[in-house]
N, C-alpha and C positions, 0 to 999 in steps of 0.2 A: 340285376349282376350287382354282385359285392366287389368293392375295389380293395384290394390287400392293403394298402397305404392309408386308408381311412382312420385305421387306430393312431398311426404315426401322426396324422394331420390332425387329430384331436386332441394327442397328448401336447403337439408343439401350441396349437392355440391356445391350451390351459397355461402353457408357460409363460406364453407373452403376456396372457391375462395377469398373471401373479408378477412380472415383472414390471408389469405398466401399474400395479397398485400404488399410491402414493404411501410412503412409509407415515405411520403414526405421529401426527405433530408437525407434519412437512406437508401437509395438503395442498393442492392450489389454491388461490385465492378466490376463485369461482366454487370450488366444491367443500368450501369450511363456511358454517355459519358461527363467525366470531361475536365473542359476546361486548366488545369494543370496536371500534374503527381500525381496522389494520394499519401499519404505519407504512409510509411510502417506503419503495425501495431506493435507496440511494443509489444516484447515477452520475455517470461522467459525459459531456459531448466527446465526440468522436470527429478528428479534425478531417474535413473533405466530406462529410456523410451526416444527413439529418437523422441517423438513429443514435442511441447512446449505449454506453456500456454500464452493466448493471453491478453495483458493488457487493459482493459478499462480505469478506472479512478485510481486513487491514493488519499486516504483518510488518514489523520493522526491524533492521539491525542494527546492533549499536557498536559503537568502536571500529567502524570498519574503513575509516582513515586515521594512518598513524598520527598525524600531527594534531588531529583533533583529538584523538586519546588523550596524547601529551598536553592538550591544554587543558584537558578537564582534570588532569592530576591521576589517570588511569593508566594503563599498559594493554597492549593487543594480545590475546591468545588465537594466535592462526590456526590453534588445532580445533577450537570451539567457539563457533559464531554465538553471540550473544543476542537472544530476539527479545523483543515485546509485543503487544499490540494495541491497536485502538480501536474503537468500535467503529462500525460502518457508517455510522450517522454524524460521526465527526467529521467528516468528509465535506469540505466546503467547494462548491463547485461553481463554472461559469463566469469566475471572477468576481464574486459575492464580495461584500465587506466582510471584514472579520471582527467580531464583538471582542473587545478587551476581556479577558475570563477574569471570574471572579477568585477571591483568595488568594489573589498574586501580587507582588510589587514587582517580580522580573521574568514577564515574559520575553523568553528567548526564541530566535529563529535558528530554522537547521536546516539549510535547502540541500534537496535530494533528489536523484532519481527516480521515477517510479516504474514500476514493472507491473504490468497486467496481464494476469495467465487468463488463458482461451481454454485452456484443458488442466486436468488435475491427475494425482497418483501420491503414492505414498512409497517410500524406501526406496527412491530414483538416483541413479548413477546421474552423473553430471549431463552426459550427451543427452539423456531421456531427459532431464529437467530443462534443459535449452530448449527444446520443443515444444513445452508448455506456454511460452512468452508469447503472448497476443498482441502486446503494442508497448509503446513507451510514453510518458509523462515525466514532469516535474512539480514537485510540489515542498511544501513546508510541516518538517514537524515541529509543531509548535510546543513549548516545554515551559510549564512553572519552575522556572527553574531553582527558587528559593524553597519549593515545596518538594523539590527533587534531594536539594541538600540537606534538609531537614530529615528526610526518609533515609537515606545514605548514613547521616551522623547516628542513627538509631536502629541501623541494621533493619530497616523496614522496606518493603516494596516500595515502589514509587511509581505506581498506577496512577494513581490522580495526579502525579507531574505530567503525564503524558495523555492518556485518555480520556482528556477532557472535552466538553461541547465543542465544536469548531475548531479542533487543534491538527485539522489535514485538510489545511487549501492544495487542491491539485488542478494543474491543466487539464486542459481538452487532450485525447490521448491521439497518439498517432500509430496507427496498425506497424507491426514490426515489418512487414513487407515494404513500407512506403519509408522505412524509417534508415539513416546511416547511422550507427551508433558503434564506436569500437573504442579502444583504450585511448585515443586522441580525443574523445567528444569532450568539449569543457562545460562544465557545471559551474552555476557563476549566480550570483544575487547581489541586487543593489539596493538599497534604502535611501529614499529620499533622493534618488542621483548620484548617489555616493557606495561606490564598491565595497562590499562585507565580504562576501566568500568565493573562493575561486580556485577550481581543481580538475583536473582530466580524471576521466572514470579509470584509466589504469594506475591510478594511486590508489583504488579501493585495495584494502586487503585481501578481500574474498571476492570474485568476479559473480557475475549473475549466476550461471550455473551452477556454482558451488554454494551459493545463498539457498538457491531454490532446492539443490538434494539435500543439504543441511536441514532445512525446514520440512522435508518431506519424512525426514526421520521423525520430528515430533508430531505432526499434524498432516493430516490427508489433506494435500491443496486442492482446490476444486474452481473450476472455470468463474471468474467473477472476482477473484482474489486478487488484492493488490499488495505490492510489497516495494515499500520504502528501503534503500540501498546504503543507506549511511551517509553522512554528512561531513564536507571537509572541515578545516581549520576556519576560525572566524566568527563564529557563533558570540551575538550580542542581544541587548535588549530591545527591544519593539516597546513604542510609546503610542498611544492614542495619537491619531492624526498622520502616523507614519504610512507612506506608500512603499509597498517593495515591487520590483521586478524581478522574477527568478526564470532561469533560461536554461533549457538543455539545450547547446547551440546547434541550430540546424533541425532540429527536434519537435520541440513543444517551449512554451511559454506561459508564464502566469503573471498577472498584475493584481495587485488589490491595495485596500486601506486595512488599517485598525482603526476601529472606530470606540 
């Protein structure tokens, strides 16, 4: 006896097979025969869990605290957030030492709240974007300030000032459901026991939903993305031997040393 639904079932199965095929260049490690050893996937620890959060991309927003913009001699454009990127393998996890980078004599710290995404999308509204947040951490956007100043003076891009090796130390992440984050949450950084930077999240020019919504008009956001949300005033130099303690108070802490 013939089942009249059989053609529909076959069509659905074929559709699932098409959807499950990996895109060229993005096959799973097990399915690929690589010519060289595949690089490790950068990841971060998760507070209260033995699992880790895999890092896909690292996005950053500049000039998101007005006082910091002023100390850098810049103005804030509230209508058009300014974004840049760091490579995923710039992430330094688990409190590891941070090597002092080559080609600079002015390594500066910029403490920031870091948002980790558990889902993605593009061209999102603020409420849709808010739903992407998987968790929160604290990190340092390390900057080769002398190289940045040279690039700015020549009107050149300043990628090399931001996207260098080990330029993104990040704490363990706290899942959003276990984190109390609001406008009163304090972001701070001490270096060698002395306060350097301090602000509340309410001082941000663009809040998290609007940062993510704006980013989604430029990139398709995906699970595994990290977003550095800007630094307050007080950026300054780090030297070899300096110890730093960054904190998103009540949420996450990062400690480390420059070597």
